[in-house]
N, C-alpha and C positions, 0 to 999 in steps of 0.2 A: 504494500500500499504506499502511496506517495505521501510524503511528509508535507507540511504546509510550505516549507521553503522550496520544495521540488515542485509543487503545485503552482506556486507563484512564479517560478522560473519558466515552467511550461507555458503557463497563461501568458507571460511577457513574450516568449517566443512567438506563440500564435498570434498575439495582438499585433506583433510587428509585421505580419504577413497579410493582415486583413485588407489593407488598401489594394495590394496586388490581386488578392482574390476577387474583390469587388470589380476591379478593372477587367479582369479575365472573364468573369461571369457576364458583364455588360457587353464586353466585345464579342463573346461567343453568341449572345442573344441577337445582337445586331446582324449576324450572318445567317440567322434562321430565315428561311423563306417567309415573307409576310403573309402569305396566304395560309401558311401552316398555323400561325397564331390564331386564326379565325376558327380553326377546327380543334385546337387543343384547349382543354378545359383546366380550370384551377385544380379540380380534384386529381388529375393525372400528376401534376406536379406536387400536390400534397402527398400523394402516396409515394412518390420518389423520395421526398424529404422524410417522410415516415420510415421507409426502408433504409435510408441512410443512418438514421438513429439506432435502428436494430442490428444493422450489419456488424459482424465482428471482424470483418477484413475487407479490403478494397475489391478483392476478387469476388466476394459475394455480392457486393453492390453492383459490380459490373455485370454479373450474371442477371440480376433483377432488371437492369436496363435492357440486356439483350432479350429477356423474356417479354418485356413490354413491346419490344419491336415485333416480336413473333406473334403476338395476338392478332386475331382477325379484326379488320377495321383499324388497325393502327398504322396505317401508311405514313402518317406524320412523325412517327417515332423512328422511322428508318433513318432519316438524317440525324435526328437528335441522339439516336443510340450510338451511332458511330462517332459522332462529334463529342458527345459527353464522355464516352470511354476514352477517347483521345485525350480530352482535357484532363481527365482523371490520371491518366498515364503520365502526362506532363507535369502534374502536380508533384510526382516523385522527385523530380530534380530540386523543387523548393524544399522538400523534406530532407533531402540529402545535404542540401546547402546550410539548412538551419541546424542540422546534427552536427555538421562540420564546424560551423561557428560556435556552437556550444560545446564542442570538443568532446561529444559523447553521443551515442546512439539513443535516440528517444523513441521509445516503443509507441506504436500505433500513430505516429506523427502524420504519416500519409493519410490514413484514414481520417484523422481529425481535420487535416486541410481539405480533404474531399467533402467531408460534412459541411464545413463552413462554405466552400465553393458552391455546393448544391443548395444551400440555404440562400445565398446571395442570388444564384441563378433562378431559384423558385420566386423570390421576390420580383425579380426583373421580369420573368416570365408572366407572373400574374398581372403586372401592370400592362403587359401587351396583350393578354387575353381578355382583359376587361373591356366589355363593350361600353362605348361612350354615347 
């Protein structure tokens, strides 16, 4: 179990990455086909966010995303699935950099960064799926 000091250090390391994660989430959302946003609902993103909180590893979460793509009537997830999995893979480099700066391996850092990214992406996605 983490000590208070370890928890504070971990939180500071994650907080230091939040602006980059927000930037990446918005940038990714901007590359989604605008027509897709009309067909995607908030509940789909809410289920993605819920899955991220329950996943015990990045691979489990990526499998859930691929599952969403395979469901009948989920044509819009085809782009999102590949793109989200690529984004998640790319977050590994941030996790590695943070661990290197901290001079120690930080357990589950890639997963935590992924959860934050998906949270920010969900917020952005919901603003785009809201009918005006």
